[in-house]
N, C-alpha and C positions, 0 to 999 in steps of 0.2 A: 210231307215230312221235311222236304227241303225248305219250304216256307216257314215251317215251325222252327227249324234250326236257325234260319236267318233272323227270325223275330227274337228268339232267345239270345242269340249272339249280340243283336243290336241292344237288347235290354242290358245285358252284362257289360257291354262296352260303354253304354251310357252311364251305368252305375259306377264303373271304374273311373270314368272321366269326371263324374260328379264328386266322387270321393277325393280324387286328385285335386280338384279345384277347392274343395272344402278344406283340405289339409293346407294348401297354399294360402287360402284366405285366413285360416286360423293362425298360421305362423306369421303372416304379414301383419295381422292385427296385433298379435303378441309383441312383435318387434316395435310397432308404433307405440304401444302402451309402455313397454319397458324403456324406450328412448325418452319418453316424457317423464317417467319416474326417475331416470338417470340424471336428468337436469335439475331435479328438485334440490333445494338447499336445506329444507327442513322437512322432517317426517315424524309421524307418531302413529301408534297403533297398539293393539293388544295381540297376544300370541298364546297358543296352547300347543304343547307337545305331549303326545301320548305314546308311550313305548311299552311293548310287551316282550319280555325275554323268556324264551322257553329253553330249558336246559335239563337234560336227563329225565324228561317226562314231567318236570315241574314248570310252572309258569309264574312269572313275577311281573306285575304291572306297575308302571311309574308314570307320573304326570308332572309337567312343568307348565306354569302359566304366569302371566304377568303383563306388563306394559313397558313400552320403550319410547323415548323421545330423543331426537338428535338434531343438531344444527351444524351444517358444514359451513365454516367461515372461509376456508380455502382448501386446496388439495392437501394441506399438511396441518390443518387446524380445525378442530370440531369440539362441540360440547355434547354430552350425552347423559341421560338418566335412564336407568334400567331397574325395575322392581320385579323380583322373581319369587314365586312361591313354588316349592318343590315338595312333592309327596312321593317318597321312594318306597312306599308300601312296606313289605316285610323286610326289606333290606335294612330299614331303620326302625323296625317295630319296637325295639327296646327303648328307642329315644323318641317315641311318639310318631315317627314317620314323616312329620311335617317340618319343613325348614323354610325360613324367610331370608332373603338377601336383597340388598339394594346396592347398586354400583353407580357412582356418578363420576363423570370425567369433565373437568373444567380447568382452564389455565395451566395445562400441562401436569395436572395431578389427578390421580385416581383415588376416589374415596369409596371404601367398602364397609358396609354395615351388615354384620351377620353374627348370630349367636351372642348378642349383647356386646360385641366387640366392634369398635369403630376405628378403622385404620386408614391412613392415607399414605400413598406412595408416589413419589415424583416419577413421572413417565412422559418425558417430552415427546409428543407425537411426531413432530417434524423430524427428529432424529431417527425414530423408529421407522417411519415411512421411507425416509431416505435410505436407511440401511437395507430395507426389504424391497426397495424399488416399487412401492405401492402408491396409489393415488386414489382419489375419489372415483375416477373413471374406471380404472382397472378393477377396483373392488366391485363395481356394479357389473362389469363385464363378466364376472364370475357366474352371473345368473343367466347368461346367454347360452344357447345350445344350438347346434347345427341341425337343420331340418332332416338330415340323413338318419338321425336316431329316432325319428317319429314312427311309431307303429300304427297309431290311429289318432285322429284329431277331429275337432268339430267346434262349431259355435252355435249358441242358441240364445233366444231372448229370455230375460228373466228380470223381474222387478223394474221395468223401464230401462234396463241396461242389457248387458250381454254376459254370457258365460263362455269362456274359452277352455276347451278340454283337450288334454294331450295324454296319450299313453306313450311313454318313452321306453326304449330298449334299455334295461337296467345296466347291462354290461357295457354297452357303448356310452351311456351317460356317465358312468363312473370313470371310464377311460378318458373321456373328454374333460371331466371335472379334475381328474388327477393331473392331466397335462396343463390345464389352466392354473391349478394350484402351484405346481412346480415352477411354471414360468413366472407367476406373480411373486412368489416367495423365494425364488432361486434356491429351492430345496427339493431334494429327491424324497418322495414318499416311500418309506420302507414297508413294502407289502408283507414281508415276513413277520414284522412286529404286529401288524393288524391281524393276521391270521392266527398267530400264536396267542394273542390275547384271549381268544375264545376256544379254538379247537385244538391248539397245540400242534397243528399242522400248518407249516408256512404257506401262506397264500391260499389256503383251502377254504374259500368262501364263494358264494354265488349270489348275485343280486337278481331279484325279480324285477319285472317291469314296473315303472313308476307311473302312478296316476297323478297327474298334475292339472290343477284347475285354477283359473283366475276369474275374478268377478269385477266387472267394470261398469261404470255408469253410462248415461246417454252421451256424455262427452268423452268417452273412452279413457276415463280416469280410474285407475286401480283403487278398489276399496277393500278387497279381500282376496285371499289365495289359500289353497290347501294342497297338500301333497301326501301321498301314501306310498310307502315303499317297504320292502322286506329283504332280509339277507339271511342266508343260511351258512353256518360255519360247520363244516364237516357233516357228520350224521346226527349229532346230538344237540346242536345249538341253533337257535333261530331268533331273530329280532325283527319285530314289525313296528314301524314308526309312522305315526300320523301327525302332520304338522299343519297348524291353522294360523293364518293371520287375519285379524278382523279390525273393523273400524279404522282402516288406514286413511290418513289424510296427509296432504303435502302442502308445504308453504302456507300453513294456516295459523302459525304462531311465530313469534320472534324471540321468545325467551324460554329457557328450560326451567321446569319446575324443580328447584333445588331446595333441600332442607335448610333451615336457618342455623343449624349447629355445625356446619362444616369446619369451623375454626376449633371445634372441640375434638376433632379426629386427631389421633397421634400416629407418628411414624412407627413402624415395626422396630422393636428394640429400644425405643426411647424410654421405656419404663425400667430397663435393666440398670442396676446400680453400678456405680463406678467402684472397682475394687479398692481404690485408694481411700475411699471414704470408710472402709471397713478393715483398715490395716491392723487394728487391734485383735482381729479374729485369728491372726496367724497366717502364715504362708500356705498352710494346708487347705485353707478354705478356697483360695483362688490359685490356679496353677499358672504357669508362665504362658500358656497358650490361650489365655483369656482373650476373647474377641467381642467387640461391641455389636453383637447381632441378637436375633430374637431369643436364642437360647443361652446367651452368655457363654460361660465356660462349662456348661453341663455336657457331659459326654455320655452318649447312649450306646 
């Protein structure tokens, strides 16, 4: 009996040691991969987000998919192109449920095309980043996590490369992300607002563990990633989100794919008429509080 006990103990100890090494190896490989990604100046790929919202016994599914490109010229200057397709299911059933949107950012201007509207807005990135104390590096640091939140991890060979798998403690992961968010943006995240959006009970929500997987090639270059997480709000609301990144590539292009008609985009409010041009309509048509914004002098 004593020998059997010693044998079982040795097997368990070996299994624990192997698991510990596996976790360390997975996290070490993850850090190496993310550091190489962090240094990339250009990246592109496709994405898909699936969300399922359960409320009061009813379930609503939503999907978002598209592709994105960006080039970082410096810590305060970048170009970006984002094409997004949204299917909000029954939330927009009366409007067809499908929506398309494209967003481009170049030379300090954001260009948005959606619902047959093409609008441009001046948005100096250097001023925004300076105000928020953000940079390319701190933005990528948001994707890092401390190994203390790992519940389980491992690596395996797949398609000539490797798969890195993590199960992360949801509550600890959120606390860490919240801290990084607040430090980067110098803003306190209002937990009461998050809870009241769904359950009406301040801060009453619980995150499940996060399933996080990365796919890398033989050279340890990231080409795909996925994450699955869930959150419960009170007793009646729950949200499950699956996020996938595919066909990732880095530093493989030097120009963003931009449309040829960006010069046809107009600024919000540029189509609003000047009340002086319609003085014959009488003072009752325009009030003294007229302002040259998107809605002019319309009071709702």
